[in-house]
Backbone as XML, in Angstrom:
<?xml version="1.0"?>
<chain id="A" units="angstrom">
  <residue number="1" name="MET">
    <atom name="N" x="2.754" y="34.562" z="8.802"/>
    <atom name="CA" x="2.818" y="33.919" z="10.088"/>
    <atom name="C" x="3.369" y="32.786" z="10.284"/>
  </residue>
  <residue number="2" name="LEU">
    <atom name="N" x="3.094" y="32.004" z="8.568"/>
    <atom name="CA" x="3.731" y="30.568" z="8.695"/>
    <atom name="C" x="5.087" y="30.741" z="9.042"/>
  </residue>
  <residue number="3" name="PHE">
    <atom name="N" x="5.958" y="31.759" z="8.529"/>
    <atom name="CA" x="7.289" y="32.095" z="9.171"/>
    <atom name="C" x="7.722" y="31.969" z="10.660"/>
  </residue>
  <residue number="4" name="HIS">
    <atom name="N" x="6.927" y="32.889" z="11.139"/>
    <atom name="CA" x="6.704" y="32.994" z="12.104"/>
    <atom name="C" x="6.772" y="31.800" z="13.041"/>
  </residue>
  <residue number="5" name="ALA">
    <atom name="N" x="5.377" y="31.075" z="12.918"/>
    <atom name="CA" x="5.206" y="29.409" z="13.621"/>
    <atom name="C" x="6.475" y="28.763" z="13.784"/>
  </residue>
  <residue number="6" name="TYR">
    <atom name="N" x="7.015" y="28.689" z="12.245"/>
    <atom name="CA" x="8.295" y="27.631" z="11.727"/>
    <atom name="C" x="9.593" y="28.491" z="12.907"/>
  </residue>
  <residue number="7" name="TYR">
    <atom name="N" x="9.912" y="29.469" z="12.524"/>
    <atom name="CA" x="10.746" y="29.695" z="13.664"/>
    <atom name="C" x="10.543" y="29.439" z="15.004"/>
  </residue>
  <residue number="8" name="CYS">
    <atom name="N" x="9.104" y="29.904" z="15.466"/>
    <atom name="CA" x="8.803" y="29.672" z="16.825"/>
    <atom name="C" x="9.437" y="27.719" z="17.475"/>
  </residue>
  <residue number="9" name="ARG">
    <atom name="N" x="8.678" y="27.239" z="16.508"/>
    <atom name="CA" x="9.040" y="25.669" z="16.630"/>
    <atom name="C" x="10.525" y="25.433" z="16.715"/>
  </residue>
  <residue number="10" name="GLU">
    <atom name="N" x="11.617" y="25.835" z="15.771"/>
    <atom name="CA" x="12.667" y="25.810" z="15.594"/>
    <atom name="C" x="13.649" y="26.343" z="16.561"/>
  </residue>
  <residue number="11" name="ARG">
    <atom name="N" x="13.122" y="27.555" z="17.238"/>
    <atom name="CA" x="13.277" y="27.949" z="18.251"/>
    <atom name="C" x="13.583" y="26.938" z="19.570"/>
  </residue>
  <residue number="12" name="TYR">
    <atom name="N" x="12.427" y="26.914" z="19.442"/>
    <atom name="CA" x="11.672" y="25.524" z="20.748"/>
    <atom name="C" x="12.538" y="24.346" z="21.415"/>
  </residue>
  <residue number="13" name="TYR">
    <atom name="N" x="12.699" y="23.885" z="19.573"/>
    <atom name="CA" x="13.118" y="22.513" z="19.846"/>
    <atom name="C" x="15.109" y="22.625" z="20.043"/>
  </residue>
  <residue number="14" name="ASP">
    <atom name="N" x="15.241" y="24.099" z="19.160"/>
    <atom name="CA" x="17.059" y="24.395" z="19.570"/>
    <atom name="C" x="16.936" y="24.517" z="20.985"/>
  </residue>
  <residue number="15" name="LEU">
    <atom name="N" x="15.973" y="25.295" z="21.773"/>
    <atom name="CA" x="17.162" y="25.940" z="22.978"/>
    <atom name="C" x="16.314" y="24.462" z="24.375"/>
  </residue>
  <residue number="16" name="ARG">
    <atom name="N" x="15.137" y="24.113" z="23.753"/>
    <atom name="CA" x="14.728" y="22.781" z="25.104"/>
    <atom name="C" x="15.323" y="21.696" z="24.953"/>
  </residue>
  <residue number="17" name="PHE">
    <atom name="N" x="15.466" y="21.366" z="23.438"/>
    <atom name="CA" x="16.410" y="19.444" z="23.460"/>
    <atom name="C" x="17.478" y="19.780" z="22.776"/>
  </residue>
  <residue number="18" name="LYS">
    <atom name="N" x="18.646" y="21.031" z="22.298"/>
    <atom name="CA" x="19.498" y="20.824" z="21.840"/>
    <atom name="C" x="19.545" y="20.313" z="20.900"/>
  </residue>
  <residue number="19" name="ALA">
    <atom name="N" x="18.218" y="20.660" z="19.312"/>
    <atom name="CA" x="18.440" y="20.258" z="18.295"/>
    <atom name="C" x="19.309" y="20.604" z="17.369"/>
  </residue>
  <residue number="20" name="ASN">
    <atom name="N" x="19.834" y="21.706" z="17.192"/>
    <atom name="CA" x="21.013" y="21.938" z="16.358"/>
    <atom name="C" x="20.470" y="21.561" z="14.903"/>
  </residue>
  <residue number="21" name="GLY">
    <atom name="N" x="19.486" y="22.152" z="14.565"/>
    <atom name="CA" x="19.514" y="22.215" z="13.350"/>
    <atom name="C" x="18.652" y="20.556" z="12.498"/>
  </residue>
  <residue number="22" name="ASN">
    <atom name="N" x="18.566" y="19.646" z="13.094"/>
    <atom name="CA" x="17.439" y="18.601" z="13.023"/>
    <atom name="C" x="16.440" y="18.638" z="13.914"/>
  </residue>
  <residue number="23" name="ILE">
    <atom name="N" x="15.454" y="19.488" z="13.741"/>
    <atom name="CA" x="14.086" y="19.554" z="13.963"/>
    <atom name="C" x="13.368" y="18.852" z="13.863"/>
  </residue>
  <residue number="24" name="ASP">
    <atom name="N" x="13.366" y="18.203" z="12.907"/>
    <atom name="CA" x="12.307" y="17.278" z="12.619"/>
    <atom name="C" x="12.682" y="16.319" z="13.292"/>
  </residue>
  <residue number="25" name="LYS">
    <atom name="N" x="13.968" y="15.759" z="13.248"/>
    <atom name="CA" x="14.154" y="14.435" z="13.763"/>
    <atom name="C" x="14.152" y="14.074" z="15.440"/>
  </residue>
  <residue number="26" name="VAL">
    <atom name="N" x="13.999" y="15.563" z="15.944"/>
    <atom name="CA" x="14.355" y="15.334" z="17.932"/>
    <atom name="C" x="12.733" y="15.607" z="17.741"/>
  </residue>
  <residue number="27" name="ALA">
    <atom name="N" x="11.912" y="16.671" z="17.040"/>
    <atom name="CA" x="10.713" y="16.357" z="17.081"/>
    <atom name="C" x="9.774" y="15.099" z="16.926"/>
  </residue>
  <residue number="28" name="LYS">
    <atom name="N" x="10.415" y="14.378" z="16.296"/>
    <atom name="CA" x="9.587" y="12.981" z="16.348"/>
    <atom name="C" x="9.993" y="12.114" z="17.191"/>
  </residue>
  <residue number="29" name="GLN">
    <atom name="N" x="11.284" y="11.624" z="17.780"/>
    <atom name="CA" x="11.505" y="11.059" z="18.920"/>
    <atom name="C" x="10.855" y="11.771" z="20.155"/>
  </residue>
  <residue number="30" name="VAL">
    <atom name="N" x="10.874" y="12.904" z="20.534"/>
    <atom name="CA" x="10.514" y="13.812" z="21.510"/>
    <atom name="C" x="8.935" y="13.230" z="21.484"/>
  </residue>
  <residue number="31" name="ALA">
    <atom name="N" x="8.299" y="13.271" z="20.268"/>
    <atom name="CA" x="6.411" y="13.009" z="20.557"/>
    <atom name="C" x="6.667" y="11.969" z="20.500"/>
  </residue>
  <residue number="32" name="ARG">
    <atom name="N" x="7.694" y="10.749" z="20.364"/>
    <atom name="CA" x="7.273" y="9.079" z="20.671"/>
    <atom name="C" x="7.334" y="9.009" z="22.316"/>
  </residue>
  <residue number="33" name="ASP">
    <atom name="N" x="8.683" y="9.561" z="22.489"/>
    <atom name="CA" x="8.679" y="9.361" z="23.940"/>
    <atom name="C" x="7.412" y="9.730" z="24.778"/>
  </residue>
  <residue number="34" name="PHE">
    <atom name="N" x="6.810" y="10.970" z="24.531"/>
    <atom name="CA" x="5.469" y="11.466" z="24.989"/>
    <atom name="C" x="4.399" y="10.635" z="25.362"/>
  </residue>
  <residue number="35" name="ILE">
    <atom name="N" x="4.371" y="9.944" z="24.075"/>
    <atom name="CA" x="3.286" y="8.980" z="23.989"/>
    <atom name="C" x="3.341" y="8.076" z="24.416"/>
  </residue>
  <residue number="36" name="ASP">
    <atom name="N" x="4.792" y="7.235" z="24.372"/>
    <atom name="CA" x="5.243" y="6.128" z="25.388"/>
    <atom name="C" x="4.716" y="6.217" z="26.578"/>
  </residue>
  <residue number="37" name="GLY">
    <atom name="N" x="5.086" y="7.698" z="27.384"/>
    <atom name="CA" x="4.355" y="8.119" z="28.652"/>
    <atom name="C" x="3.218" y="7.948" z="28.653"/>
  </residue>
  <residue number="38" name="MET">
    <atom name="N" x="2.070" y="8.702" z="27.850"/>
    <atom name="CA" x="0.749" y="8.269" z="27.707"/>
    <atom name="C" x="0.126" y="7.170" z="27.858"/>
  </residue>
  <residue number="39" name="ALA">
    <atom name="N" x="0.855" y="6.298" z="27.364"/>
    <atom name="CA" x="0.620" y="5.048" z="27.189"/>
    <atom name="C" x="0.797" y="3.469" z="28.389"/>
  </residue>
  <residue number="40" name="TRP">
    <atom name="N" x="1.875" y="4.268" z="28.937"/>
    <atom name="CA" x="2.412" y="3.599" z="30.333"/>
    <atom name="C" x="1.158" y="4.060" z="31.303"/>
  </residue>
  <residue number="41" name="VAL">
    <atom name="N" x="1.200" y="5.161" z="31.172"/>
    <atom name="CA" x="0.197" y="5.660" z="32.147"/>
    <atom name="C" x="-1.424" y="5.221" z="31.951"/>
  </residue>
  <residue number="42" name="TYR">
    <atom name="N" x="-1.753" y="5.332" z="30.645"/>
    <atom name="CA" x="-3.028" y="4.524" z="30.577"/>
    <atom name="C" x="-3.159" y="2.993" z="30.867"/>
  </residue>
  <residue number="43" name="ARG">
    <atom name="N" x="-2.055" y="2.178" z="30.561"/>
    <atom name="CA" x="-2.038" y="0.896" z="31.151"/>
    <atom name="C" x="-1.997" y="0.482" z="32.470"/>
  </residue>
  <residue number="44" name="TYR">
    <atom name="N" x="-0.991" y="1.470" z="32.985"/>
    <atom name="CA" x="-1.182" y="1.556" z="34.940"/>
    <atom name="C" x="-2.361" y="1.729" z="35.531"/>
  </residue>
  <residue number="45" name="TYR">
    <atom name="N" x="-3.061" y="2.177" z="34.899"/>
    <atom name="CA" x="-4.808" y="3.155" z="35.879"/>
    <atom name="C" x="-5.688" y="2.215" z="35.032"/>
  </residue>
  <residue number="46" name="SER">
    <atom name="N" x="-5.521" y="1.384" z="34.028"/>
    <atom name="CA" x="-6.750" y="1.260" z="33.208"/>
    <atom name="C" x="-6.364" y="-0.353" z="34.263"/>
  </residue>
  <residue number="47" name="PHE">
    <atom name="N" x="-5.174" y="-1.167" z="33.694"/>
    <atom name="CA" x="-4.962" y="-2.887" z="34.134"/>
    <atom name="C" x="-3.914" y="-2.980" z="35.112"/>
  </residue>
  <residue number="48" name="GLY">
    <atom name="N" x="-3.706" y="-1.985" z="35.788"/>
    <atom name="CA" x="-2.567" y="-2.199" z="37.172"/>
    <atom name="C" x="-1.461" y="-2.397" z="36.821"/>
  </residue>
  <residue number="49" name="PRO">
    <atom name="N" x="-0.719" y="-2.257" z="38.138"/>
    <atom name="CA" x="0.751" y="-2.151" z="37.090"/>
    <atom name="C" x="1.449" y="-3.655" z="37.013"/>
  </residue>
  <residue number="50" name="ALA">
    <atom name="N" x="0.884" y="-4.553" z="37.480"/>
    <atom name="CA" x="1.635" y="-5.820" z="36.963"/>
    <atom name="C" x="1.270" y="-5.758" z="35.185"/>
  </residue>
  <residue number="51" name="THR">
    <atom name="N" x="0.659" y="-5.100" z="34.862"/>
    <atom name="CA" x="1.001" y="-5.077" z="33.057"/>
    <atom name="C" x="1.460" y="-4.508" z="32.456"/>
  </residue>
  <residue number="52" name="VAL">
    <atom name="N" x="2.392" y="-3.621" z="33.386"/>
    <atom name="CA" x="3.240" y="-2.352" z="32.693"/>
    <atom name="C" x="3.788" y="-3.028" z="32.163"/>
  </residue>
  <residue number="53" name="LEU">
    <atom name="N" x="4.402" y="-2.978" z="30.843"/>
    <atom name="CA" x="6.086" y="-3.336" z="30.046"/>
    <atom name="C" x="6.207" y="-2.365" z="29.416"/>
  </residue>
  <residue number="54" name="PHE">
    <atom name="N" x="7.736" y="-2.294" z="29.332"/>
    <atom name="CA" x="8.633" y="-1.138" z="28.979"/>
    <atom name="C" x="9.939" y="-1.597" z="28.534"/>
  </residue>
  <residue number="55" name="HIS">
    <atom name="N" x="10.665" y="-1.457" z="27.120"/>
    <atom name="CA" x="11.321" y="-1.638" z="26.777"/>
    <atom name="C" x="12.391" y="-2.969" z="27.679"/>
  </residue>
  <residue number="56" name="ASP">
    <atom name="N" x="12.978" y="-2.894" z="28.278"/>
    <atom name="CA" x="14.039" y="-3.987" z="29.423"/>
    <atom name="C" x="13.382" y="-5.190" z="29.856"/>
  </residue>
  <residue number="57" name="ASP">
    <atom name="N" x="11.793" y="-4.904" z="30.443"/>
    <atom name="CA" x="11.120" y="-5.362" z="30.630"/>
    <atom name="C" x="10.531" y="-6.614" z="29.715"/>
  </residue>
  <residue number="58" name="VAL">
    <atom name="N" x="10.262" y="-5.929" z="28.635"/>
    <atom name="CA" x="9.604" y="-6.778" z="27.384"/>
    <atom name="C" x="10.839" y="-7.367" z="27.242"/>
  </residue>
  <residue number="59" name="HIS">
    <atom name="N" x="11.790" y="-7.579" z="26.990"/>
    <atom name="CA" x="13.101" y="-8.088" z="26.764"/>
    <atom name="C" x="13.355" y="-9.229" z="27.916"/>
  </residue>
  <residue number="60" name="ALA">
    <atom name="N" x="13.199" y="-8.488" z="29.034"/>
    <atom name="CA" x="13.261" y="-9.637" z="30.686"/>
    <atom name="C" x="11.744" y="-11.178" z="30.563"/>
  </residue>
  <residue number="61" name="ALA">
    <atom name="N" x="10.641" y="-10.562" z="29.872"/>
    <atom name="CA" x="9.544" y="-11.786" z="29.934"/>
    <atom name="C" x="9.353" y="-12.291" z="28.823"/>
  </residue>
  <residue number="62" name="ASN">
    <atom name="N" x="10.548" y="-11.876" z="28.028"/>
    <atom name="CA" x="11.397" y="-12.657" z="26.784"/>
    <atom name="C" x="11.736" y="-13.884" z="27.303"/>
  </residue>
  <residue number="63" name="THR">
    <atom name="N" x="12.983" y="-13.592" z="27.308"/>
    <atom name="CA" x="13.740" y="-14.499" z="28.323"/>
    <atom name="C" x="13.689" y="-15.546" z="28.982"/>
  </residue>
  <residue number="64" name="ALA">
    <atom name="N" x="13.465" y="-15.018" z="29.809"/>
    <atom name="CA" x="12.281" y="-15.627" z="31.245"/>
    <atom name="C" x="11.323" y="-17.182" z="30.597"/>
  </residue>
  <residue number="65" name="LYS">
    <atom name="N" x="10.609" y="-16.115" z="29.430"/>
    <atom name="CA" x="9.777" y="-17.312" z="28.423"/>
    <atom name="C" x="10.254" y="-18.330" z="27.918"/>
  </residue>
  <residue number="66" name="MET">
    <atom name="N" x="11.498" y="-17.848" z="27.388"/>
    <atom name="CA" x="12.304" y="-18.789" z="26.465"/>
    <atom name="C" x="13.043" y="-19.966" z="27.522"/>
  </residue>
  <residue number="67" name="GLN">
    <atom name="N" x="13.488" y="-19.461" z="28.719"/>
    <atom name="CA" x="14.264" y="-20.302" z="29.791"/>
    <atom name="C" x="13.223" y="-21.408" z="30.790"/>
  </residue>
  <residue number="68" name="GLY">
    <atom name="N" x="11.327" y="-21.132" z="30.231"/>
    <atom name="CA" x="10.810" y="-21.715" z="31.108"/>
    <atom name="C" x="10.278" y="-21.340" z="32.476"/>
  </residue>
  <residue number="69" name="SER">
    <atom name="N" x="10.855" y="-19.858" z="32.729"/>
    <atom name="CA" x="10.647" y="-19.264" z="34.513"/>
    <atom name="C" x="8.832" y="-19.181" z="34.808"/>
  </residue>
  <residue number="70" name="ALA">
    <atom name="N" x="9.273" y="-19.156" z="36.261"/>
    <atom name="CA" x="7.502" y="-18.731" z="36.231"/>
    <atom name="C" x="7.028" y="-17.520" z="35.727"/>
  </residue>
  <residue number="71" name="ALA">
    <atom name="N" x="7.562" y="-16.506" z="35.780"/>
    <atom name="CA" x="7.535" y="-15.130" z="35.198"/>
    <atom name="C" x="7.510" y="-15.210" z="33.587"/>
  </residue>
  <residue number="72" name="GLY">
    <atom name="N" x="7.802" y="-16.180" z="33.226"/>
    <atom name="CA" x="7.872" y="-16.168" z="31.582"/>
    <atom name="C" x="6.409" y="-16.910" z="31.174"/>
  </residue>
  <residue number="73" name="GLN">
    <atom name="N" x="5.679" y="-17.869" z="32.246"/>
    <atom name="CA" x="5.017" y="-18.531" z="31.751"/>
    <atom name="C" x="3.563" y="-17.413" z="31.540"/>
  </residue>
  <residue number="74" name="ALA">
    <atom name="N" x="3.557" y="-16.368" z="32.803"/>
    <atom name="CA" x="2.428" y="-15.775" z="33.190"/>
    <atom name="C" x="2.466" y="-15.057" z="32.540"/>
  </residue>
  <residue number="75" name="GLY">
    <atom name="N" x="3.897" y="-14.506" z="31.230"/>
    <atom name="CA" x="3.597" y="-13.635" z="30.395"/>
    <atom name="C" x="4.155" y="-11.782" z="30.861"/>
  </residue>
  <residue number="76" name="VAL">
    <atom name="N" x="3.551" y="-12.021" z="32.019"/>
    <atom name="CA" x="3.664" y="-10.440" z="33.035"/>
    <atom name="C" x="5.213" y="-10.496" z="33.921"/>
  </residue>
  <residue number="77" name="PRO">
    <atom name="N" x="6.031" y="-9.775" z="33.919"/>
    <atom name="CA" x="6.599" y="-9.488" z="35.518"/>
    <atom name="C" x="5.477" y="-9.184" z="36.541"/>
  </residue>
  <residue number="78" name="GLU">
    <atom name="N" x="6.067" y="-9.499" z="37.731"/>
    <atom name="CA" x="5.450" y="-8.895" z="39.066"/>
    <atom name="C" x="5.841" y="-7.451" z="39.062"/>
  </residue>
  <residue number="79" name="GLY">
    <atom name="N" x="4.801" y="-6.423" z="39.190"/>
    <atom name="CA" x="5.177" y="-5.341" z="39.570"/>
    <atom name="C" x="5.254" y="-4.316" z="38.303"/>
  </residue>
  <residue number="80" name="ALA">
    <atom name="N" x="5.156" y="-3.278" z="38.261"/>
    <atom name="CA" x="5.157" y="-2.210" z="37.225"/>
    <atom name="C" x="6.568" y="-2.429" z="37.046"/>
  </residue>
  <residue number="81" name="SER">
    <atom name="N" x="6.735" y="-1.599" z="35.777"/>
    <atom name="CA" x="8.197" y="-1.118" z="35.067"/>
    <atom name="C" x="8.653" y="0.018" z="35.868"/>
  </residue>
  <residue number="82" name="TRP">
    <atom name="N" x="8.862" y="0.322" z="36.784"/>
    <atom name="CA" x="9.488" y="1.750" z="37.297"/>
    <atom name="C" x="11.405" y="1.773" z="36.582"/>
  </residue>
  <residue number="83" name="THR">
    <atom name="N" x="11.609" y="0.782" z="35.355"/>
    <atom name="CA" x="12.886" y="1.210" z="35.190"/>
    <atom name="C" x="12.831" y="3.003" z="33.582"/>
  </residue>
  <residue number="84" name="TRP">
    <atom name="N" x="11.171" y="2.416" z="33.665"/>
    <atom name="CA" x="10.969" y="3.737" z="32.097"/>
    <atom name="C" x="10.899" y="5.031" z="33.197"/>
  </residue>
  <residue number="85" name="THR">
    <atom name="N" x="11.407" y="6.272" z="32.235"/>
    <atom name="CA" x="11.164" y="7.386" z="33.101"/>
    <atom name="C" x="10.645" y="8.052" z="31.342"/>
  </residue>
  <residue number="86" name="TYR">
    <atom name="N" x="10.175" y="9.587" z="31.454"/>
    <atom name="CA" x="10.055" y="10.268" z="29.908"/>
    <atom name="C" x="11.394" y="10.788" z="30.008"/>
  </residue>
  <residue number="87" name="PRO">
    <atom name="N" x="12.422" y="10.420" z="29.439"/>
    <atom name="CA" x="13.694" y="11.354" z="28.699"/>
    <atom name="C" x="14.265" y="12.813" z="28.679"/>
  </residue>
  <residue number="88" name="HIS">
    <atom name="N" x="13.088" y="13.402" z="28.322"/>
    <atom name="CA" x="13.304" y="15.169" z="28.621"/>
    <atom name="C" x="12.209" y="16.219" z="29.920"/>
  </residue>
  <residue number="89" name="HIS">
    <atom name="N" x="12.620" y="17.094" z="29.682"/>
    <atom name="CA" x="12.250" y="18.111" z="30.666"/>
    <atom name="C" x="10.759" y="18.344" z="30.114"/>
  </residue>
  <residue number="90" name="TYR">
    <atom name="N" x="10.489" y="18.371" z="28.206"/>
    <atom name="CA" x="9.802" y="19.563" z="28.393"/>
    <atom name="C" x="9.161" y="18.241" z="27.598"/>
  </residue>
  <residue number="91" name="ALA">
    <atom name="N" x="7.457" y="18.600" z="26.977"/>
    <atom name="CA" x="6.684" y="17.878" z="25.682"/>
    <atom name="C" x="7.033" y="18.872" z="24.454"/>
  </residue>
  <residue number="92" name="PRO">
    <atom name="N" x="6.638" y="17.327" z="23.956"/>
    <atom name="CA" x="6.518" y="17.961" z="22.283"/>
    <atom name="C" x="5.497" y="19.286" z="22.198"/>
  </residue>
  <residue number="93" name="LEU">
    <atom name="N" x="5.507" y="19.836" z="20.909"/>
    <atom name="CA" x="4.854" y="20.954" z="20.435"/>
    <atom name="C" x="3.688" y="20.636" z="19.765"/>
  </residue>
  <residue number="94" name="ILE">
    <atom name="N" x="2.596" y="20.699" z="19.354"/>
    <atom name="CA" x="1.166" y="20.227" z="18.973"/>
    <atom name="C" x="1.680" y="20.235" z="17.380"/>
  </residue>
  <residue number="95" name="TRP">
    <atom name="N" x="2.696" y="21.302" z="16.945"/>
    <atom name="CA" x="2.425" y="21.571" z="15.641"/>
    <atom name="C" x="3.933" y="20.865" z="15.298"/>
  </residue>
</chain>
């Protein structure tokens, strides 16, 4: 049974994500991207669109803060970060 479960996992990542033998590395990245997406949704619906910061927005907010602009002083750019997207077509497996 364990062999079958491992084979299904390997086949899933090879077919869906073009893992080419790097199953563990790809699985970790896909899981991380999925968690980032869930965090984005949680923050958006819990705190509103003005509090969502991801990747480029964090850098922009830090740069604005260093330059002393109004957006940097507030600590949060206006509006939601619509630049972030889940980069895969499929979700990660549980195991």
